[in-house]
C-alpha positions in Angstrom: 12.2 128.2 -23.6 13.1 124.4 -25.4 9.5 123.2 -26.0 9.0 119.9 -27.6 5.6 119.5 -29.4 4.1 116.0 -30.9 1.4 116.6 -33.6 3.0 119.8 -34.8 2.3 118.9 -38.8 -1.5 118.6 -37.3 -4.3 121.3 -36.9 -4.1 121.8 -33.2 -0.4 121.3 -32.8 0.4 123.3 -36.0 -0.8 126.5 -34.6 0.2 126.1 -30.9 3.8 126.0 -33.0 2.9 129.1 -35.6 1.8 130.7 -32.0 4.9 130.4 -30.1 7.8 130.1 -32.5 8.5 133.8 -32.2 9.1 133.4 -28.6 10.8 129.9 -28.1 12.8 127.3 -29.5 10.6 124.2 -30.7 10.8 121.0 -31.3 9.0 118.7 -32.8 8.3 114.8 -33.2 8.5 113.8 -37.1 7.9 110.1 -38.2 8.9 110.8 -41.7 11.4 113.0 -43.6 8.1 114.5 -45.5 6.6 115.1 -41.8 9.9 117.1 -40.8 10.0 119.0 -44.2 6.5 120.1 -42.8 7.8 121.5 -39.7 10.8 123.4 -41.0 8.8 125.4 -42.8 6.5 126.0 -39.8 10.1 127.0 -37.3 9.7 123.7 -36.2 13.2 121.9 -35.1 12.6 118.1 -36.5 12.9 115.2 -34.1 13.1 111.9 -36.0 10.4 109.5 -33.4 7.3 108.8 -33.0 4.7 107.5 -30.3 5.8 104.2 -30.1 9.5 104.8 -30.3 10.4 107.8 -28.4 13.2 107.8 -25.7 14.8 110.7 -23.6 17.4 110.8 -25.8 14.5 112.4 -27.9 14.1 114.9 -25.1 17.6 116.9 -23.9 17.3 120.2 -22.5 13.7 120.3 -23.2 11.9 122.5 -20.8 8.4 121.4 -21.8 6.3 118.8 -23.8 2.9 119.7 -25.4 1.4 116.5 -26.2 -0.9 117.5 -29.1 -0.3 113.8 -31.1 -3.6 111.5 -31.2 -5.5 109.0 -33.0 -8.7 111.6 -33.9 -9.9 109.1 -36.7 -13.1 108.8 -37.2 -13.4 105.0 -37.8 -10.3 102.4 -36.0 -9.7 99.5 -34.7 -9.5 99.7 -30.6 -6.0 98.5 -31.7 -5.4 102.0 -33.5 -7.2 104.1 -31.0 -5.5 102.6 -28.0 -1.4 102.3 -29.1 -1.8 105.6 -30.4 -4.0 107.6 -27.0 -3.3 105.4 -24.7 0.1 103.8 -24.9 1.4 106.6 -27.0 0.9 109.2 -24.3 2.6 106.8 -22.0 5.4 106.4 -24.0 5.7 110.4 -24.5 5.2 110.8 -20.6 7.7 108.3 -19.8 10.5 109.6 -21.7 9.8 113.4 -20.5 10.1 111.7 -16.9 13.5 110.0 -17.9 14.8 113.4 -19.7 14.3 115.8 -16.6 11.5 118.0 -18.7 9.7 120.4 -16.3 6.3 120.5 -17.8 4.1 118.5 -19.4 0.8 120.0 -21.2 -1.2 117.7 -22.7 -4.1 118.2 -25.1 -7.6 116.5 -23.8 -11.2 116.5 -24.5 -14.4 117.2 -23.0 -15.0 113.5 -24.6 -13.3 112.0 -21.7 -16.9 112.9 -19.6 -18.9 111.7 -22.7 -20.7 108.4 -22.2 -23.7 108.9 -24.8 -25.6 111.3 -22.6 -26.5 115.1 -22.5 -23.4 116.9 -20.7 -24.9 120.1 -19.5 -22.5 122.5 -17.4 -19.9 120.0 -16.6 -16.8 121.3 -15.4 -13.8 119.6 -13.9 -14.9 118.2 -10.8 -17.5 116.2 -13.2 -16.3 112.8 -12.7 -15.2 110.5 -15.7 -18.5 107.8 -16.3 -18.4 104.5 -15.2 -18.2 103.3 -18.8 -18.1 104.5 -22.3 -19.0 102.8 -25.3 -16.6 104.8 -27.6 -13.2 104.1 -27.9 -11.8 107.5 -28.5 -13.7 108.8 -25.7 -12.3 105.4 -23.5 -9.0 106.2 -24.2 -8.6 110.2 -24.4 -9.8 109.0 -20.9 -7.3 107.0 -19.9 -4.5 108.8 -21.8 -5.5 112.0 -19.5 -5.2 109.8 -16.2 -1.7 108.8 -17.1 -0.4 112.1 -17.4 -2.3 113.9 -14.2 -0.9 111.2 -12.3 2.7 111.5 -13.6 2.5 115.0 -11.8 5.5 115.0 -9.2 7.4 117.6 -7.9 10.1 117.4 -10.8 7.3 117.3 -13.3 4.4 119.2 -13.2 1.7 118.2 -15.5 -1.6 119.7 -17.0 -4.5 118.8 -19.2 -5.7 121.5 -21.6 -9.9 120.1 -22.6 -11.3 121.8 -26.0 -14.7 121.1 -27.5 -15.6 121.4 -30.9 -12.6 123.5 -32.1 -12.7 125.2 -35.2 -11.3 127.8 -37.2 -8.3 128.7 -39.7 -6.7 125.4 -40.8 -9.6 123.1 -39.4 -9.0 119.6 -40.8 -12.0 118.1 -39.1 -15.3 119.8 -38.8 -15.6 122.3 -41.4 -14.5 119.6 -43.9 -16.7 117.3 -43.3 -19.3 119.6 -42.8 -18.7 120.6 -46.4 -19.0 117.4 -47.5 -22.2 116.2 -46.1 -24.2 119.4 -47.1 -22.7 119.2 -51.0 -23.4 115.7 -50.8 -27.3 117.1 -50.0 -26.9 114.6 -46.7 -26.9 117.4 -44.5 -29.8 117.2 -41.7 -30.4 119.2 -38.5 -30.7 116.7 -35.8 -33.6 118.4 -33.3 -34.1 120.8 -35.3 -30.6 122.4 -34.5 -31.7 123.3 -30.9 -28.9 121.3 -29.0 -26.7 123.4 -27.0 -22.9 123.3 -27.4 -19.7 124.7 -26.1 -16.9 125.5 -29.1 -13.1 126.6 -29.0 -11.9 128.6 -31.2 -8.1 127.6 -32.6 -7.1 131.0 -30.8 -8.4 130.6 -27.7 -7.1 126.8 -26.9 -3.7 128.4 -28.2 -4.0 131.0 -25.4 -5.0 128.3 -23.1 -2.3 126.1 -23.5 0.3 129.2 -23.7 -0.8 130.6 -20.1 -0.3 126.8 -19.4 2.9 127.0 -20.1 3.9 128.5 -16.4 0.3 129.0 -14.8 -2.0 126.0 -13.3 -2.0 123.7 -10.5 0.0 120.4 -11.4 -2.0 117.2 -11.7 -5.2 118.9 -12.9 -7.2 119.3 -15.7 -8.9 122.8 -17.6 -11.6 123.7 -19.7 -10.9 125.9 -22.9 -14.1 127.4 -24.4 -15.4 130.0 -26.7 -17.3 130.9 -23.6 -21.2 131.0 -23.8 -23.0 128.4 -25.5 -25.3 128.5 -28.7 -27.3 126.5 -30.5 -26.1 123.8 -32.8 -28.0 126.1 -35.5 -26.3 129.4 -34.6 -22.7 127.8 -34.5 -23.2 125.5 -37.9 -25.0 127.8 -40.0 -22.1 130.5 -39.2 -19.7 128.1 -40.0 -20.8 126.5 -43.2 -21.0 130.3 -44.0 -17.8 131.1 -44.0 -17.6 128.8 -47.0 -21.0 130.4 -48.6 -22.8 127.3 -48.2 -26.8 127.5 -46.4 -27.8 124.6 -45.4 -31.7 123.5 -46.1 -33.7 122.6 -43.1 -33.7 119.4 -43.2 -34.3 117.7 -39.5 -33.8 114.6 -38.1 -34.4 113.1 -35.0 -31.6 112.1 -32.3 -32.6 109.0 -31.8 -33.4 107.8 -35.1 -29.5 109.1 -36.3 -28.3 107.2 -33.6 -29.6 104.2 -34.3 -28.7 104.4 -38.0 -24.9 105.2 -36.9 -25.1 102.0 -34.7 -26.8 99.9 -37.3 -23.9 101.0 -39.9 -21.1 100.9 -37.4 -22.7 96.2 -37.0 -22.6 96.2 -40.7 -19.6 97.7 -41.5 -17.9 95.0 -38.6 -19.5 92.3 -39.8 -17.9 92.7 -43.2 -14.4 93.9 -42.7 -15.1 97.3 -44.1 -12.0 99.3 -43.6 -13.4 102.6 -45.3 -14.9 104.9 -42.8 -18.7 104.5 -42.8 -20.8 107.5 -43.7 -21.7 108.2 -39.6 -19.7 106.8 -36.3 -21.9 106.0 -33.4 -19.0 108.6 -31.5 -20.4 111.2 -34.1 -24.2 110.7 -33.8 -24.2 110.0 -30.3 -21.8 113.7 -29.8 -23.2 115.7 -32.1 -26.8 114.9 -30.6 -26.2 115.5 -27.6 -26.4 118.8 -25.4 -22.8 119.8 -24.1 -22.1 122.9 -22.4 -18.9 123.6 -20.2 -18.0 125.8 -17.5 -14.4 127.5 -17.6 -14.3 129.4 -14.0 -11.9 127.3 -13.3 -9.6 128.4 -16.3 -10.6 131.8 -15.7 -9.5 131.9 -12.1 -6.6 129.7 -12.2 -5.0 130.2 -15.9 -6.5 133.6 -15.7 -8.0 132.8 -19.2 -10.5 135.0 -21.2 -11.6 133.7 -24.3 -9.7 136.4 -26.9 -11.9 135.4 -29.8 -15.8 135.1 -29.4 -17.7 133.6 -31.6 -18.9 136.4 -33.7 -15.9 137.4 -33.8 -14.1 134.3 -35.3 -17.0 133.3 -38.0 -16.2 137.5 -39.5 -12.5 136.9 -39.8 -12.8 133.2 -41.1 -15.6 134.5 -43.5 -13.7 137.3 -44.8 -10.4 135.0 -44.9 -12.2 132.8 -47.5 -13.8 136.2 -49.6 -17.2 134.9 -49.0 
């Protein structure tokens, strides 16, 4: 099939492209010549366009669109989040509809359900919160709503929701953890006893691959590694893949959240552009339980995790020479 991927130069989109390139003809959104060169090296034919100007002409004869691009920076304005995550998704969706694309797969997130409270045994029947104070959660929620509402007889739309994506070539979670540990700023929250689900990149790619020809239109599907674990277990294993061993310094969740709200307030008052040491969203989502059920993906996508947390950590550790 002919598949168009947005975000193919990033961690998630790139992993999807690497997996699919041997069995499909891939095209990718390239915002610049530099981005185009990166896509070519990944076996993806670049199409010069962006989330703000994509048109049907960029998707001629495309069978499936995989929309992995998003504004996921820890710090940004409402306009930045809204333009990329909501308007950008709307633009890609409209272009796909106009071009006669058969299937539209959106990379969502568990954060669409996050309003600052614990998320325990959530699934696809868990309703969106009435309000969330976090721009990432708000804009990814609105983007997902657009995608699922766009399902029709001519174009099937699906949203795949991972949580805490990790694995080879991760550009976010592990690098940020390493920075904290190396600066001596790492703290366990609630002694690391918070429960969390996670999603190895290989499991996410498998879920997306299954959604190419399985799943019901207008539906969301959670994809995770299976059983939840404590943050202490997960982060200790993850840091060990780079030979780091965090100490036992601890901070209560309420203190971390309060500090983050104060820091953000100062940043906004003084118009500081560089990212703060911690954001409200990061402090909140890392200081709450988040356990996810994947029964729906198992039933409707025939999904079973292909990589366990233990296996994935061992492979990552070996690849890093530790």
